N, C-alpha and C positions, 0 to 999 in steps of 0.2 A: 310827563310821570316823575312821581317823586318818591325817595326813598327814605327812610330815615335808619340809621346807624347810632347803637347806644356804643359808646365811649366814658373812657375812664373823663373824657375832658369835659362830656356830655352828650349831647343829641347830635348830629352831623345831619342837616336834610343836603339829599341830593337830586338836587331839580336838572332838569332838562335848561338849557342858558339856550335866548334869544336873542338876536340879534341885536336887542337893542342894550343887550347887555356884553356886547364886544367889548366897551371901555372897560368895565368891570372884572372883566378877562384877564385884559392887558397890563392893568393894574396891579392884579396878583401874581402874572407871568412878570414883570416888572420885578414888583420886591421881592420875588424869589429867587430872580437874576442879582440884586442887590446884594442880597444876602450872602450869594457865595462869593462873590466879589470881593467883601470882605472881609469871608474866610481864606480869601487866597484860594478861593478851589476854581480851575480852570475850566473854562465852558466858550464856546464862541460864541453865546447868544447875548447879546450885549442888549440894555432896557432903550425902548423905543424902535429898535428892530424886528420886530416880531413877521410874520407873514402875514396881515391883517386879511387880505382877500382868502386864501389857505383858510383860515381862521372863521372868516365868514363863512364860507362853504359847507367847513364842518358843521358850525353851527347849524346851517340851513337842512341839511343831512339828520339833525339829531344826533349828533356824534360827540357834543361840547358839554360839559357838566359844571355848574355852577354851585360850590359845596359852602353851606350854611353853617354857620355854632351862632347859638342865642342871636340871631338875624344879620352877622356880621359874614362878610361873604371871607373864607379862609384860604378856598383854594378851589381848584380848576382840576378836572379829569377831560381829557377826549378819549373814547373806549367804539372804536372801529371794526368793522369786521370784513375789510382788507387792506393789505398796505402793499401793492405792487412797487412801492419806492427801494423800500426795506427788507419786503421777502417777496420778492417777485417768484412766481410760478408756483408757489407751496397752496395746495389744496384748501379748498376752508371750511379749515376746523378750528381755528381760533379768535379770542378777540384780540386787540393788537393795540396797546398803550400810548397815549401820546401826549404831550407836554399835560403832566404831571406837577401842580406846582402847587406849594402849601406859602402864605402871604407871612411874612417877617412878622414875630409875634407871637406865630402859631406855632412855630417848629415846636418839638422834644414833646408832642403829644397824642404823638402815633397817628396822625390824622392821614399819613401819607400811605403808611403799613395797612391800617383800612380801608382807603379807598382801592388800593391792589387786592383786597380779598373781594372789596364790592364787585369790583371790574372780574375779577374769576367769578365771582355768582353770577354774575349775568351774561357772561361766556356759556357757561353751562346750561345755563336756564334757554340761553340759545343753540343748545345743540353741541356748542365748540367742545375741541378737550383739550384746547391749549393756551395759558395767556402770553403773549408776544408784546416784546418792547425793544426799543435800542438806546442808549445812550452811547455818548462818545467816550472811544478808547483811552482818552489821554485825560479821563475823570476815574482814578481808582476810589473815589469816594463816593461816587452814584453808583459804581461798582459792587462795590462791596455791599453795599445797601440792599442792591438786588439780590443781590446772592445771598445776604444772612436772611432774606425774605423768600429765598426756595427757587430762584432762577438761576438757571443755568449758560453758562457760553455756549452758543452755537457757531459762534463765527466771527467774523467781522468785513465790511461793506466799507471800499470809500465812498463817500458821499462830497458834495460840495465844499463842506464844513470842513472833512476829514477825515478819520478813521474811526466808523461805527461800531462796536459792539454788541451783536445781536444776541438776545435772551430769551430763553422761553421755559413755562411751568406747566408741565403735565401735570392733567387734575390728579388729586387721587381718587378711586371710584366709590370709596365709600367715606367720603368726607364732604361733607357741607357747603366748608370753606375751600376754596381755592389754595 
């Protein structure tokens, strides 16, 4: 599946990732974490510490996407149809976003916001009513970002890296965009 998103920055192509692209995905994730560190934004991830096997498994399930702008890898997003780790015992009514990251040098172009919209549209097309995600409760910058995007905090959950904030966005029945 390849989707195109027209933005002010140009045309983003959202491509299903393949296992041979794992290194490209890890480079984007590392780049995003290095940017957070440079801005003194607390995040438990450190470059090179990504759960490679978990990401590989997500790639095999078709959940990981690599985003290009003018043939440059600029972002990655994982969209799942269940998330028992952070949202256990919830009905199958949502898409779950993980590892949304934009590479350094491509920030400030609304790429992350466009990818959240894309994930919402894909979720609706798959019969889902919500889009859910989580971030660290100790990251007020990211929390504000999701809240500005229309997500509502639904609680917190203690996980191995610390306290996570759980966010959810219900789709508007008349809106084509999430």
